[in-house]
ZADO-1210 file (C-alpha; in nm, 4 decimals, padded with zeros to 6 digits):
<atoms>
<atom x="08.3279" y="10.3469" z="08.3441" code="MET" pos="1"/>
<atom x="07.9820" y="10.5031" z="08.3708" code="GLU" pos="2"/>
<atom x="07.9718" y="10.8646" z="08.2684" code="ARG" pos="3"/>
<atom x="07.7192" y="11.1368" z="08.2993" code="ARG" pos="4"/>
<atom x="07.7102" y="11.5072" z="08.2542" code="THR" pos="5"/>
<atom x="07.6909" y="11.7616" z="08.5190" code="HIS" pos="6"/>
<atom x="07.6345" y="12.1282" z="08.3996" code="LYS" pos="7"/>
<atom x="07.7514" y="12.0221" z="08.0486" code="ASP" pos="8"/>
<atom x="08.0756" y="11.8866" z="08.1798" code="VAL" pos="9"/>
<atom x="08.1530" y="11.4939" z="08.1182" code="SER" pos="10"/>
<atom x="08.2055" y="11.3264" z="08.4583" code="CYS" pos="11"/>
<atom x="08.2861" y="10.9832" z="08.5803" code="ILE" pos="12"/>
<atom x="08.0589" y="10.8027" z="08.8504" code="VAL" pos="13"/>
<atom x="08.2836" y="10.7326" z="09.1355" code="GLY" pos="14"/>
<atom x="08.2192" y="10.5256" z="09.4448" code="TYR" pos="15"/>
<atom x="08.3713" y="10.6287" z="09.7924" code="HIS" pos="16"/>
<atom x="08.3819" y="10.3849" z="10.0976" code="THR" pos="17"/>
<atom x="08.3834" y="10.5074" z="10.4683" code="GLN" pos="18"/>
<atom x="08.3153" y="10.3414" z="10.7762" code="GLU" pos="19"/>
<atom x="07.9698" y="10.3897" z="10.9143" code="TRP" pos="20"/>
<atom x="07.9824" y="10.7111" z="11.1328" code="ARG" pos="21"/>
<atom x="07.6257" y="10.7461" z="11.2307" code="GLY" pos="22"/>
<atom x="07.5775" y="11.0420" z="11.0376" code="ASP" pos="23"/>
<atom x="07.5711" y="11.0813" z="10.6657" code="GLU" pos="24"/>
<atom x="07.8665" y="11.2317" z="10.5203" code="LEU" pos="25"/>
<atom x="07.8538" y="11.5737" z="10.3300" code="GLN" pos="26"/>
<atom x="08.1656" y="11.5429" z="10.1560" code="SER" pos="27"/>
<atom x="08.4296" y="11.2581" z="10.1057" code="PRO" pos="28"/>
<atom x="08.7146" y="11.2117" z="10.3298" code="LYS" pos="29"/>
<atom x="09.0703" y="11.2374" z="10.2364" code="LYS" pos="30"/>
<atom x="09.2856" y="10.9351" z="10.2742" code="CYS" pos="31"/>
<atom x="09.6052" y="11.0207" z="10.4385" code="TYR" pos="32"/>
<atom x="09.7525" y="10.6644" z="10.4600" code="ARG" pos="33"/>
<atom x="10.1239" y="10.6346" z="10.3996" code="SER" pos="34"/>
<atom x="10.0404" y="10.3427" z="10.1866" code="ASP" pos="35"/>
<atom x="09.7856" y="10.5090" z="09.9433" code="ALA" pos="36"/>
<atom x="09.8635" y="10.4198" z="09.6042" code="TRP" pos="37"/>
<atom x="09.8843" y="10.7895" z="09.4583" code="LEU" pos="38"/>
<atom x="09.9230" y="10.9736" z="09.8028" code="GLY" pos="39"/>
<atom x="09.6895" y="11.2250" z="09.9748" code="VAL" pos="40"/>
<atom x="09.3636" y="11.2313" z="09.7797" code="ALA" pos="41"/>
<atom x="09.0014" y="11.1421" z="09.7749" code="TYR" pos="42"/>
<atom x="08.9752" y="10.8096" z="09.6546" code="TYR" pos="43"/>
<atom x="08.6955" y="10.6692" z="09.4484" code="PHE" pos="44"/>
<atom x="08.6276" y="10.3154" z="09.2787" code="TRP" pos="45"/>
<atom x="08.4593" y="10.2943" z="08.9403" code="ILE" pos="46"/>
<atom x="08.2518" y="09.9764" z="09.0133" code="ASP" pos="47"/>
<atom x="08.0577" y="09.8679" z="09.3197" code="LEU" pos="48"/>
<atom x="08.2142" y="09.5170" z="09.3278" code="PHE" pos="49"/>
<atom x="08.5591" y="09.6472" z="09.4670" code="PHE" pos="50"/>
<atom x="08.3832" y="09.9202" z="09.6499" code="THR" pos="51"/>
<atom x="08.2034" y="09.6449" z="09.8678" code="HIS" pos="52"/>
<atom x="08.5365" y="09.4574" z="09.8938" code="ILE" pos="53"/>
<atom x="08.7025" y="09.7402" z="10.0046" code="TRP" pos="54"/>
<atom x="08.4426" y="09.8191" z="10.2653" code="GLY" pos="55"/>
<atom x="08.4372" y="09.4933" z="10.4196" code="LYS" pos="56"/>
<atom x="08.8357" y="09.4839" z="10.4191" code="GLN" pos="57"/>
<atom x="08.9402" y="09.8183" z="10.5235" code="GLU" pos="58"/>
<atom x="08.6405" y="10.0136" z="10.6770" code="LYS" pos="59"/>
<atom x="08.4575" y="09.7960" z="10.9257" code="THR" pos="60"/>
<atom x="08.7365" y="09.7884" z="11.2016" code="ASP" pos="61"/>
<atom x="08.5791" y="10.0453" z="11.4135" code="LYS" pos="62"/>
<atom x="08.2051" y="09.9909" z="11.3921" code="THR" pos="63"/>
<atom x="08.1357" y="09.6393" z="11.2010" code="GLY" pos="64"/>
<atom x="07.9621" y="09.8641" z="10.9122" code="CYS" pos="65"/>
<atom x="08.0529" y="10.0846" z="10.5966" code="TYR" pos="66"/>
<atom x="07.8495" y="10.3152" z="10.3836" code="ASP" pos="67"/>
<atom x="07.9184" y="10.3895" z="10.0264" code="ILE" pos="68"/>
<atom x="07.8805" y="10.7120" z="09.8750" code="TYR" pos="69"/>
<atom x="07.8628" y="10.8084" z="09.4909" code="ASN" pos="70"/>
<atom x="07.9795" y="11.1256" z="09.3052" code="ALA" pos="71"/>
<atom x="08.0451" y="11.2652" z="08.9784" code="LEU" pos="72"/>
<atom x="08.4014" y="11.3307" z="08.8941" code="ILE" pos="73"/>
<atom x="08.4970" y="11.5518" z="08.6142" code="GLU" pos="74"/>
<atom x="08.7174" y="11.3885" z="08.3883" code="GLU" pos="75"/>
<atom x="08.8942" y="11.6519" z="08.2030" code="GLY" pos="76"/>
<atom x="09.2030" y="11.6826" z="08.4050" code="ASN" pos="77"/>
<atom x="09.2264" y="11.3338" z="08.5082" code="LEU" pos="78"/>
<atom x="09.5293" y="11.1362" z="08.3880" code="LEU" pos="79"/>
<atom x="09.4041" y="10.8355" z="08.2830" code="ASN" pos="80"/>
<atom x="09.6668" y="10.5781" z="08.3229" code="THR" pos="81"/>
<atom x="09.4492" y="10.2986" z="08.2411" code="VAL" pos="82"/>
<atom x="09.2879" y="10.3504" z="07.9126" code="PHE" pos="83"/>
<atom x="09.5507" y="10.5937" z="07.7714" code="SER" pos="84"/>
<atom x="09.8693" y="10.4840" z="07.6278" code="GLU" pos="85"/>
<atom x="09.9934" y="10.8499" z="07.6362" code="LYS" pos="86"/>
<atom x="09.8780" y="10.9233" z="07.9878" code="ALA" pos="87"/>
<atom x="10.0252" y="10.5917" z="08.1043" code="TYR" pos="88"/>
<atom x="10.3627" y="10.7090" z="07.9691" code="PHE" pos="89"/>
<atom x="10.3516" y="11.0464" z="08.0926" code="ILE" pos="90"/>
<atom x="10.2823" y="10.8834" z="08.4504" code="PHE" pos="91"/>
<atom x="10.5730" y="10.6341" z="08.4241" code="LEU" pos="92"/>
<atom x="10.8004" y="10.9139" z="08.2997" code="ALA" pos="93"/>
<atom x="10.7234" y="11.1222" z="08.6049" code="LYS" pos="94"/>
<atom x="10.7738" y="10.8531" z="08.8683" code="ILE" pos="95"/>
<atom x="11.1247" y="10.7654" z="08.7357" code="LYS" pos="96"/>
<atom x="11.2205" y="11.1174" z="08.7056" code="GLU" pos="97"/>
<atom x="11.0825" y="11.1893" z="09.0678" code="THR" pos="98"/>
<atom x="11.2980" y="10.8948" z="09.2093" code="ILE" pos="99"/>
<atom x="11.6031" y="11.0096" z="09.0063" code="GLN" pos="100"/>
<atom x="11.5396" y="11.3775" z="09.1367" code="HIS" pos="101"/>
<atom x="11.4897" y="11.2378" z="09.5214" code="LEU" pos="102"/>
<atom x="11.8426" y="11.0448" z="09.4552" code="LYS" pos="103"/>
<atom x="12.0117" y="11.3384" z="09.3336" code="SER" pos="104"/>
<atom x="11.9098" y="11.5132" z="09.6582" code="LEU" pos="105"/>
<atom x="12.0473" y="11.2243" z="09.8557" code="ASN" pos="106"/>
<atom x="11.6937" y="11.1533" z="10.0233" code="VAL" pos="107"/>
<atom x="11.7323" y="10.8370" z="10.2390" code="LYS" pos="108"/>
<atom x="11.4778" y="10.5723" z="10.2070" code="GLU" pos="109"/>
<atom x="11.2942" y="10.6889" z="09.9025" code="ILE" pos="110"/>
<atom x="10.9599" y="10.5070" z="09.9289" code="ASP" pos="111"/>
<atom x="10.5817" y="10.5429" z="09.8214" code="LEU" pos="112"/>
<atom x="10.5060" y="10.8264" z="10.0414" code="GLU" pos="113"/>
<atom x="10.8184" y="11.0617" z="09.9558" code="LYS" pos="114"/>
<atom x="10.7454" y="11.0055" z="09.5721" code="VAL" pos="115"/>
<atom x="10.3654" y="11.0514" z="09.5941" code="ASN" pos="116"/>
<atom x="10.4296" y="11.3698" z="09.8391" code="ARG" pos="117"/>
<atom x="10.6770" y="11.5264" z="09.5457" code="TYR" pos="118"/>
<atom x="10.4521" y="11.4273" z="09.2548" code="LEU" pos="119"/>
<atom x="10.1571" y="11.5724" z="09.4247" code="THR" pos="120"/>
<atom x="10.3008" y="11.8949" z="09.5520" code="GLU" pos="121"/>
<atom x="10.5389" y="11.9539" z="09.2503" code="LYS" pos="122"/>
<atom x="10.4333" y="11.7879" z="08.9319" code="ILE" pos="123"/>
<atom x="10.0664" y="11.6901" z="08.9188" code="TRP" pos="124"/>
<atom x="09.8895" y="11.9947" z="09.0425" code="VAL" pos="125"/>
<atom x="10.1554" y="12.2256" z="08.9004" code="HIS" pos="126"/>
<atom x="09.9837" y="12.4776" z="08.6809" code="PRO" pos="127"/>
<atom x="10.2007" y="12.3468" z="08.3816" code="LEU" pos="128"/>
<atom x="10.0570" y="11.9942" z="08.4175" code="MET" pos="129"/>
<atom x="09.7104" y="12.0730" z="08.5793" code="GLY" pos="130"/>
<atom x="09.6429" y="11.7312" z="08.7058" code="ILE" pos="131"/>
<atom x="09.3413" y="11.7227" z="08.9353" code="LYS" pos="132"/>
<atom x="09.3327" y="11.3451" z="08.9896" code="GLY" pos="133"/>
<atom x="09.4348" y="11.0332" z="08.8369" code="ILE" pos="134"/>
<atom x="09.2624" y="10.7001" z="08.7110" code="ILE" pos="135"/>
<atom x="09.4905" y="10.4049" z="08.8258" code="PHE" pos="136"/>
<atom x="09.4497" y="10.0318" z="08.8170" code="GLU" pos="137"/>
<atom x="09.5933" y="09.7247" z="09.0015" code="ASP" pos="138"/>
<atom x="09.5236" y="09.3826" z="08.9126" code="ILE" pos="139"/>
<atom x="09.4026" y="09.1636" z="09.2116" code="PRO" pos="140"/>
<atom x="09.5188" y="08.8224" z="09.2526" code="LYS" pos="141"/>
<atom x="09.3081" y="08.5124" z="09.3856" code="ASN" pos="142"/>
<atom x="09.2730" y="08.4353" z="09.7540" code="ASN" pos="143"/>
<atom x="09.1128" y="08.1299" z="09.7816" code="GLU" pos="144"/>
<atom x="09.1393" y="08.1043" z="10.1590" code="LYS" pos="145"/>
<atom x="08.9252" y="08.4170" z="10.1714" code="GLU" pos="146"/>
<atom x="08.6912" y="08.3251" z="09.9091" code="GLY" pos="147"/>
<atom x="08.8216" y="08.5901" z="09.6543" code="LYS" pos="148"/>
<atom x="08.8334" y="08.4713" z="09.3034" code="ILE" pos="149"/>
<atom x="08.9022" y="08.7414" z="09.0162" code="TYR" pos="150"/>
<atom x="09.0260" y="08.4989" z="08.7538" code="SER" pos="151"/>
<atom x="08.9193" y="08.1709" z="08.6660" code="GLU" pos="152"/>
<atom x="09.1958" y="08.1192" z="08.4453" code="ILE" pos="153"/>
<atom x="09.5409" y="08.2195" z="08.6691" code="PRO" pos="154"/>
<atom x="09.7712" y="08.3588" z="08.5858" code="PRO" pos="155"/>
<atom x="09.5812" y="08.5570" z="08.3661" code="LEU" pos="156"/>
<atom x="09.4303" y="08.8106" z="08.5992" code="TYR" pos="157"/>
<atom x="09.1835" y="09.0092" z="08.3760" code="TYR" pos="158"/>
<atom x="08.9559" y="09.2087" z="08.5993" code="LYS" pos="159"/>
<atom x="09.1264" y="09.5207" z="08.7131" code="LYS" pos="160"/>
<atom x="09.0510" y="09.7235" z="09.0318" code="ARG" pos="161"/>
<atom x="09.0215" y="10.0866" z="08.9047" code="ILE" pos="162"/>
<atom x="09.0238" y="10.3743" z="09.1392" code="GLN" pos="163"/>
<atom x="09.0440" y="10.7447" z="09.0600" code="ILE" pos="164"/>
<atom x="09.2518" y="10.9728" z="09.3231" code="ALA" pos="165"/>
<atom x="09.1058" y="11.3280" z="09.3315" code="VAL" pos="166"/>
<atom x="09.3224" y="11.6038" z="09.4427" code="TYR" pos="167"/>
<atom x="09.1117" y="11.8846" z="09.3962" code="ASP" pos="168"/>
<atom x="08.7705" y="11.8590" z="09.5647" code="ILE" pos="169"/>
<atom x="08.6319" y="12.1095" z="09.3474" code="LYS" pos="170"/>
<atom x="08.5870" y="11.8404" z="09.0520" code="ILE" pos="171"/>
<atom x="08.3746" y="11.6185" z="09.2841" code="ILE" pos="172"/>
<atom x="07.9848" y="11.6960" z="09.2505" code="HIS" pos="173"/>
<atom x="07.6694" y="11.5440" z="09.3873" code="ASN" pos="174"/>
<atom x="07.8196" y="11.3338" z="09.6736" code="PHE" pos="175"/>
<atom x="07.5563" y="11.1367" z="09.8318" code="GLU" pos="176"/>
<atom x="07.5105" y="10.8162" z="10.0358" code="LEU" pos="177"/>
<atom x="07.4076" y="10.5187" z="09.8146" code="VAL" pos="178"/>
<atom x="07.4437" y="10.2003" z="10.0003" code="ASP" pos="179"/>
<atom x="07.5562" y="10.0511" z="10.3426" code="GLY" pos="180"/>
<atom x="07.6784" y="09.7291" z="10.4508" code="GLU" pos="181"/>
<atom x="07.6913" y="09.5240" z="10.7785" code="LEU" pos="182"/>
<atom x="08.0145" y="09.3265" z="10.7769" code="SER" pos="183"/>
</atoms>
């Protein structure tokens, strides 16, 4: 991850992909998709490779084009589940606790959206935790039909897709357009 300093605060460089709208965005757009990994948040990739893939796959439906913005994201209150063992186990425990809590309330159909909503509203941003965002990863799989090869030696998929889900826009700085792409 690339880091830079903003007003004496260590920040991670993140990339935000949006469909081309004709006008340059002044701030990132929150994701409200029910299948978003970590719920309602501002999502940033940490590398341009996956940023472009996301733009081509998910952000060209309406206009055929997408834009890429970058920003500096304060890392002090991010839960880094990718590179910190301690943070990963906190993340895992809170997800398990949330699922058990929702079951104890007899919530029907416990799904990603309900778990994320509870975690975001009651756990992550709670003053005791003070989490303003989460660094998370998944591992992409090859899709030879679409020409997407992430590993030359399956089943070892060694390239991580890392994103930062930011819950507090106040930790996002210097948001600016850096690139655009025609589909």
